[in-house]
C-alpha positions as CSV (number, residue, x, y, z in Angstrom):
1,X,77.8,65.5,-2.2
2,X,78.9,61.4,-1.8
3,X,77.4,58.5,-1.0
4,X,78.3,55.5,1.1
5,X,78.1,51.9,0.0
6,X,77.5,50.3,3.3
7,X,75.0,47.6,2.7
8,X,72.1,47.1,4.7
9,X,71.7,43.6,6.1
10,X,68.8,42.1,8.2
11,X,69.3,41.2,11.3
12,X,69.6,37.4,12.1
13,X,68.4,35.5,15.6
14,X,70.2,35.2,18.7
15,X,67.7,34.0,21.3
16,X,64.0,32.9,21.0
17,X,61.1,33.0,24.0
18,X,57.9,31.6,23.4
19,X,54.8,31.8,26.2
20,X,51.5,31.5,26.0
21,X,51.1,35.2,24.7
22,X,54.3,36.5,23.4
23,X,57.3,35.4,20.6
24,X,60.0,37.5,21.2
25,X,63.3,37.2,19.3
26,X,66.5,38.7,20.7
27,X,68.3,39.7,17.7
28,X,72.3,40.3,16.7
29,X,72.2,43.6,16.1
30,X,70.7,44.0,20.3
31,X,67.2,44.8,19.1
32,X,64.9,42.4,20.4
33,X,60.9,41.9,18.4
34,X,58.2,41.0,20.3
35,X,54.7,39.6,18.3
36,X,51.7,37.6,19.8
37,X,51.9,34.0,19.0
38,X,48.6,34.4,17.9
39,X,49.6,35.3,14.6
40,X,51.1,31.4,14.7
41,X,48.5,29.1,15.0
42,X,50.6,26.1,15.8
43,X,53.1,27.3,18.0
44,X,49.4,28.8,19.6
45,X,48.8,25.1,19.6
46,X,51.9,23.9,20.7
47,X,53.4,22.5,24.4
48,X,55.3,24.6,26.4
49,X,57.6,22.1,25.5
50,X,56.9,22.0,22.1
51,X,57.7,25.5,22.0
52,X,60.9,25.8,23.6
53,X,62.3,23.0,21.4
54,X,63.3,25.0,18.9
55,X,67.2,25.9,16.4
56,X,68.3,28.5,14.6
57,X,68.5,28.1,10.5
58,X,70.2,29.5,7.8
59,X,72.2,30.9,10.3
60,X,70.3,32.6,12.4
61,X,67.8,34.2,9.7
62,X,65.1,32.0,10.8
63,X,63.5,30.0,13.6
64,X,62.4,26.4,13.0
65,X,60.6,24.1,15.7
66,X,60.9,20.5,14.6
67,X,57.8,19.7,17.3
68,X,55.8,21.8,15.5
69,X,56.8,21.6,11.6
70,X,57.1,25.4,12.1
71,X,59.4,28.0,10.2
72,X,59.6,31.8,10.6
73,X,61.9,34.5,9.0
74,X,63.4,37.2,11.0
75,X,62.5,38.9,8.0
76,X,58.8,38.7,8.2
77,X,59.3,39.0,12.6
78,X,60.3,42.5,11.8
79,X,57.7,43.0,8.7
80,X,54.9,42.4,10.9
81,X,53.5,39.4,8.5
82,X,51.6,36.6,10.7
83,X,51.3,32.5,9.3
84,X,50.3,32.8,5.9
85,X,49.6,28.8,6.3
86,X,45.7,28.1,4.8
87,X,42.7,27.2,6.8
88,X,42.9,24.2,5.4
89,X,46.9,22.8,5.6
90,X,46.5,24.1,9.5
91,X,43.4,21.9,9.9
92,X,45.2,18.9,8.3
93,X,47.8,19.8,10.7
94,X,45.7,20.4,13.8
95,X,44.1,16.9,13.0
96,X,47.3,14.7,12.9
97,X,47.8,16.2,16.5
98,X,45.1,15.0,18.1
99,X,44.8,11.8,16.1
100,X,48.5,11.1,17.1
101,X,47.8,11.8,20.8
């Protein structure tokens, strides 16, 4: 019996769509993965303009929202991992947003 040396690679992000309820990421392997926006409190608290202002990072292995200081990796999305930001960190960020308004 022979084995193959095919390397398994995590697909990268090709496109991102965010609405009030869902973060949907189109992957380069043809799949689209969707997760609740509530998994990522910064996205959940962002305005539509802030959520739609994203860029791919690390060659598509991640997504960055500069206005929200949020980074999400494709690997974590595929693994079903939600934000692991501490409540204290999120509260500080939220307080800064309120003060900046």
